[in-house]
N, C-alpha and C positions, 0 to 999 in steps of 0.2 A: 649572534656569533660573528666573529671577525671574517673579513674576506680571506685572509690566510688560512683560516680553518677549512676552507673549500678545498684545500690541497689534500686532505685527510683521505677522501674517498679514492683518490687515484693513487695515493702513495701507501696506502695501508698494507697492502700485500707485498711491497718490496723488501721489508725486512724478513717477511716470511721465507723468501728466496734464499736469503743467507743463512737463516737458522735451520733450514731443512737440508742445506748442502753447503760445503765449505766455500767461502768466497772466492770468486774467480774461477770455480769450476766449469762454468758454462757460460754465464751471462755476460760478463765484461772481459773480454780478451784484452782490450787496451789497458786494463789494470796492471798487466804483467804478471798477475797471480796464478794464471792458468798453467803456468809451467813450473810453479814453485811448489815444492812438498811442504805442507803445514807443519809447523813446529809441534812437536810431540807434547810439550807442555800446554800449548793451547789446546790441541786436540783433547787432552785430559780435562782441562778446565770446561771445554765446551760439552763434554759427556756429561759432566756434573751439572751444568747450567740447564741442560735438557731435561733433567730430572727434577731439579729443585733450584730455589734460588741459593746463589752462593753465600756462605756465612762470612763474617768479619775476617777470619784468618785467610780464607781462600781469596777474598777481595783484596787483602794486603799483599798475598803473593802475586796476584794478578798485576797489581799496580806496581809493584817492585819490578816485574817483568818489563812492563812498559817504560819505566824510568831508564831501564838498561837498553831498551828498544824502542826509542820514541818515535821512530819513522815506520813501524810495523803497523799498517792498516788493520790488519786482522786482529791484533791485539787490542787496539782502540775499539773496534766494532765488537768484540767479545766483552770488553769492559762496558760499553754502552748498553748491551743486552742486559747485564748483571744489574746496572743501575735501573733499567727499565723494568725489571722483575721486582726490584725493591720499591718502584714508585718514586725514584728520585729523578724527576723530570728534567731539572736543570743540568746535573751531570751528565745525564743520558744524551742531551743534545750536544753538549760540549765534546763529549767523546766522539760522537758521530761526525762532528765537524772536523776533529782531529784525524779521524779515520780517512775522510775526504782529502784534507791537506797533504796527508802522507801519501796519497795515491790519486792526485788530480785527474787522471785518465779515467777513472772509475766514477762514471755519473750516477751509478746506483747509490755511492755512498753520499753523494750531494742531495740526491732525491730523498734519501733517508733522513739526512740533517735537515732538510727544509721541512720534512714532515714533522720532525721532532719539535722545531721551533714553531710550527703552526698549532701543534697539539698544546704547547705551553702557553700559547697567546702572548708570546713575548715579541711584540711588534718591532721594537728597535733591534733586537738580535735577528729577527726574520729579515728586516730590510738591510741590515749590514751584511748578512750572508748573500743576500741577493745581489748587492753591489760588489761584493767580493768575487762571486762567481762570474759576474759579467767582466771584470778585470782580468781574470784568470783566462777566460775564454773568448776574450774580444778579438782574437784573430783566429778562431777555431769555428768556421762556418757551421760544421756539422753539429758540433756540441750546442752552439747558440740556437740552432734550429730545434734540437731535441728539448732544450730547456724552454724555449719559447712555446712549443706544442704543449709541454707540460702545463705552463701557465694558463694557455688558452683553455685546455680541457678542464680547468678549475675556475673559469670565469675571472682570472687575474689578466684581463686583457690589455691593460696599460703595461704590465710587465711583459706580456707576450708581444706586443708590438715594439717594445724596446729591443728584445732579444731577436725577434725575427727580422726587424728591420736592419739591424746590425749584420746578421747572416746574410741578408740580401746584398748589402754593400760589398761583402767579401764574395759572394757567389750569386750574381745576377740571374744566371741561367736555371737555377733550381726552382722549378715551377711549383713543386710540392710546398716548398717553404712561402712561396709568393701566395699561393692559395691560402694558406693558414694566416699569413700577414694581412691579406685582404679581408678575411673573415673577421680578424680582431678589429680592424679599422670599422667595419660595418658594425660590430657590437659597441664600439666607442662612439658611434654616430659621427664618424669623421667622413662624411660622405663624398666630399670633393677629392679628399686624399685618396679615398678608396677608388674613384673613377679614374683618377690618374694612375694609380698603381696597377689596376687590373688590365690596362692596355696590353701587355705581352700575353695574356691568357687567352685572347681572342684568336691568336694565331696558331694555336695548338688544339688539335682535334679533340683531345682527352680533357682539356680544360676549358673549352669554348662554352659549353653549357653552364658551368659554375660562373664564368664571366659574364654571361648573359644574366644569370640571377643576381649576382652581386651588383653589377652596374644597373640593372634594371630596377633593383630594390633602392639603391642609392638615389637614382633620379626620381622614383616615386616619393621618397622621403623629402626630396627637394621640391616637390609639387610641380615636376615636370613631366606629366603624363604622356605628352607627345614623344618623348624620349623613352620613358619607362615601358609604355606598353608594347611597343614593338620587340624591345629587348627580352621582356618576360614572356611574349607570346613565343618567341623562338626558343627560349629556355624550356617552356611547357612542351613544345613541339618535340624537343630532343630528349626530354626526361619527364614524361607524363606520369611516371610511377613515383616521383618524389613528392611527398606531401607539402614540404615547404615551397616547392617550385609551384604547385597548383595553387596554393594559398596566396602566395605573393602575386600571381597573375590574377587571381580573383580580386584581390584588393586593389590593384592598378585599374581594372576594368570598371569597378564600382565607382572609383574616383571620378571616372568620366561618364558615369550613368549608363554603361553598357550592360544592363541587367541580363538581358536575354543571352547575351555572350558570355556572361559569367556563370550560367547555370552549370553547364557541363563541367568546367574545371572544378567548380565548388562541390559537385557530387563526387568528383574524383578525390579531392581533398577529404571528404567525408568518409570515403571508402578506405582511404589510406591511413586514417588517423586511428591509433590503437584504440579500442571500445571504451576502456576505463580510464583513460589518460585525463589528467585535470584540464587539458586544452580542448576536450570534447565539448563541453559546455559552451565555451567561447565560440567555437566553430559552428556549433548548431544555431547559435544566436544570429551569426553571420549568414547562415544558408536559409534560415527559415523564411525571411521576406522574399527571397527567390523563389522558394517553393510555393508560396502563396500566390505570386504573380505568374507561375509557369503554366504554359498551355499543356494539354495532355500530351500532344506529339512532341513538344519541347522536352518534357519530362522523360517520356519514353526513350527519345534518342539519347539523352544524358545517361539513362540508366543502361542502354545498350553499350554505350562506350565504356562504361565502367565494367560491364561484363565481359567485354572483349579484352580488357587489361588484366582481369583477375579470374583465376581459375574457380570454379565451385568449391565452397568449402567453408570452414568457420569465419574467415576473414569476409568473404563476400555475404555470408549470412547475417553477421553483425551490421554490415552496411544496409542490409534490407530492414533490420530491427530499427536502427537509426533513422533511416528514411521514413519507415512507418510511424515512428513517434512524431517526427516533424508534419507529416501529412495529417495525422490526428489532430495535432495542435493547430493546423491550419483549416480544420473543417472538412479535409477531403477523406472522410471515412472509408469509402469504397476502395479507394486507391491504397489506404493505409492497410486495409484487410488484405489485399492482394500482396503487399509487401512483406507482412507478417507470415502469410502462408509460403511465399517463396524462401524467406530466410528458415522457417521451421523445416522445409524440405531438404535444407542442406546441414542443419544443425538442430537437433532435437532436445538440447541440454538445457536451454534457458527457460525456466518455468514462467517467468513474467511475460516473455513473449506470448506464451499460450494464454496468459490471462488478458493480455491486450487484444489478442485475437478474438477471444471469447466475448470480450466487451463489445468490439466492433461488430462482430457477427449478430450479437443480440440486438444492437441498434437497428441493424439492417433487416431484422425479421427472421433470421436464421432458425432452423429447426431446434426446438428445445433439446432434443437429445445431443444434437451436435454441440450445442452450446455448453451443456452441462459436462459433455465429455471432455471438451477443452478446459473448462475449469478444474475438472478432476485431474487432468494432465498437468496443470499449472501447480496444483497442490502437491502432486507425487514428485515433481522434478525440482521443487524448491527446497532448500535447506530447512531443517526444522526451526532454526532461529528467525526465518522470514515469517512472523505471525500474520502479517497483513494478507499474504496470498492465501493462507490456510483459512483465516477468518472470512474472506471473500467467498471462498468455496462453501463454507458452512452456510453462509447467508444465502447463497445461490441455490442450495439444495432445498431450501424452504421456498424461496421466491418463484423460482421458474415454474414448478408445477402450478403455482396459483396463477401465474400470467398465462398458462394455457387455457384458462377458462375466462379470461378477462377479454372481453370484446373490445374494450376502450384500448387495451394494451396492444392487441392484434392490430387495430386501426392505426395506431401510432407507428408500428413497426412498418406498415405498408407506405405510410407517409414518408417515414425516414428513408426507406428503400428508394423512393423516387426522388427525394430531396438530395441524397448524398451519392447517387449514381451518377458519374460523369456523362 
């Protein structure tokens, strides 16, 4: 998939705004359409297009109207919609561009045209439209800033830096644009340029934390930990509830071998990460060595800091589940058991957490009735398609009664209890 196709997600809803209400009715006062009464002919054509695709005769009538009114953006936009219904991608994009050119103050039309070119995978036309937009708005700081943010949100950071940079040339005091510009420089690995550009952000209380984060990350990427660590420490102090801040601070600390200092922000990053995100696995791999080496008091202090920052509930419960998983893998079964217990006290919906707790309790020699009840809860609270948990439950119904009579098994549980207890 081309980079330009990344525009699709942000722009997909923009045409819907038009086709559920007449253009200019609410969203784009700069277009000048808000005070105009829509043409009755276009209203009738729109009513038809809302019900079905226009036929060839109706398309010809609409085209004839546009030939007579070439500067009517509403007519071009409606014809674009008709072409889109028929799957005529190229003509769809052309009409959207004409609509924007007829009303250059309406960024909505330009956004839709960019979306159409991205959908068609027409790279030359997409690039041409971007260049044309830059020429049209090169002296409009606000429009440049909006377009730059659009590109940035869709990972087109080269284009974002171009538009945002020009916007800042026109209005250096716009801190919001400067923040976006610095973020694009970071994404482009232009670290020295970022450090230079971020200077004004330090003098404003609202942007100081972001300045510390961006500059600290840049210095870290340039292998200058003596500059990176203090900046990221300050960013973490100011915004400990931001996962990207906590993780950046952890990375900087680890680069200087400060593992014990990295434990608390690492636990915070783990707590703030969405539980089923793709990044969770990466983060766990980073935190696991810290868990393995952490003292009991250090781990407790880190957990207490997380609990102070987060209210009891589902998010904190999943933190305990994630931490319990890491403790299990680090051979700290007793502590893992405690984590699963605390997590389940806040959220009883995750069947696999019951299974993990049952397994740990079994290792530690817990009462067979308690272990069996946990396995039962795991099977009850797990979706039917998760056959692994149900199969485990069925096996344990046979195994646990037999273990009650197994002297060797009981002795092993006693040994495990002594071995894993901190």
